[in-house]
C-alpha positions, 0 to 999 in steps of 0.5 A: 627170342632169347634162346626160346619162343616163350609165349603162346599167342592165346589172347592174354590181356593186360587186364587179366594178368595185372593186379586189381590195383595195378595203377598203384602198384610199382611193377618191375619185370623183364621183356625180350624187346625185338627192337634191340634184339635183347632183354630189357629190365622194365617198369610198367606205367600207365599200361606201358613198358618203360626201359630201365637198362640206363638204370640197370642192365640186369634185374639183379642189379636193378633190385640191389638199388637202395633208392629204387622205389623212390627213383621209380616212383619220382616220374623220371623219364625212361624210354617207352618200349611200347604197350604191354599188349605188344609183349603179350601178342609178340608183336614187339617181343616177349614177357619174360620171367622177372629175374635174371642172374639171381639164384632161384630157391624154394622152401619145401614143406611149409604148410600142413596140407603139403607136409601130409601129401609129402608123407603120403608120396613117400610111403606110396613110393611114387605110386598114385593108386596107392596113395589114396588108401595111404591117405585115408589112413594118415589124414585123420592122425597127421592132419589134426596134429599138424594144423596150426603148428609152428615149426621149430616150436616147443609144441612142434617138438611134442608132436614130433615125439608123439608121431615117432611113437606111433611110427609116423615120423618122416624126413618130410615132417622133419623139415616141415615142423622141425627147427631147419627148413628145406631150402633147395634150388629150384632152377638155374639163373636164366632158365625160368620162363614167364607168363604166357610160356609153356611149362614143362613136365618130364615125359616119363612122369605120370603123377605131377602137379602145379605148385602155386606160390608166392615168390619173394625177391631178396637182395644180396644183403638179405632185404626183401624188396618185393614179391611175385608169383611162381609155379613150382612144377613138380613130379610127385612120382619121381620125388616119391620113389626117393627124395634123392630124385628131388632135383629131377622131380624139380629142375627140368626144361621149362619147369619153373614159371615166374611172373607176370612182374615183381611187385615192389614193396612201397607205402601201399604193399608190404611184407604184411600184405604177402602174409595175408595173401590168398593164392588161387589155382585154376587148371583147365584141360583140353579134355574138359577137366577143371580144378580150382583151389586156394591157399592162404599164406597165413597158414604157413608154418614159417614166417617168410623172414624166418625162411629168408634168414635160413636162405641167406645168412653168414653160412651162405651168400647170394652176391646176385640176390635171389628169389624164394618160393615160399611153399604151397599148401595146395596138393591136388588130389582130385581124380583125373585118370581114374578113381583113386589116381588123384590129379596129374597133368596132361598136355595142354592144360592151362594153369593160372595162379593168381593173387589180387595184389600180384596178378595172374601167372598163366602158363600152358603144359607141354612135356619138357623135351617138347618145350623150347630148349633153354639156350639163352644163358648168362654168357649169352646175356653178357654177350648180348649186353656187350653188343648193346654197349651196356656193359 
């Protein structure tokens, strides 16, 4: 199915993954439909998925429609693909990541807590055991200075000077509180996995974590049209050894998860709801380990609009649009493999990222070499759409 068998048959239910106010939400996504042997943009309405391919054959093109919200809310008839349940149990197809041709980008070090942990990683050189001692020394100094700090502000410049004088300045603090945000490529177009899929960690990594984030859907003109949830799966040991290993730490087979749906902005859900959102994380291991946490978007050091303006501007365009991970403040440190070693994933972990207005993104952890290979790329999509008469 689309080059991967994405979903696990684990009993996911619509009422578990959908927003609490799903009946009032405009939710668009993407599914692999067995009946047509290809992917379809879709709209969720009354628990059923409606085929949006007559409107747009790709999610990228769909989100470019200026009157999309009005068109979808008008009650216009679209062909019924079946109940959402049938795409969760695999009988009708698969629930895919709700993006296709868009660039998949991420903003790094946008919360004070994650700034602190990145500095710790850097100084520990990727050694999880050394991180605990460094955390104990740096947290009292850095934590107090970074809380509530607005990136690029005059106050941030004062803090930078102080930390430099203390010998505590870092490349991560530069992008965390300086004028220029870190914007990097998280994954290639078409490579993200969706709700219910396996997510991959590199088999050589011994220190890694999920990164629960809100992800914005952005058009080619820079307009923010909606939001979804994302897991920016991260290898802390790789990046800690060298920032130049960022791409290896971030972009591996099945290392980017998005979904379950993009919630479009309308009269009842706006960017302000994103600013006030709380994102929770639950990890449940086959070994009985559990970890929970939450982050508040209100604690972000840069506004979503600022991050989007640094992503897409006169210096850099995205003609197929983009999605942008806004960063996480949740850097898990709960010991798992031993005292002082902090958190790392184990194969079989169930990861749930949730926010009341966006739903729940659920995935299971496997090593990236054991996850289904990514084979359905842009060329395969174009061939598939042509065969179905959609080009």
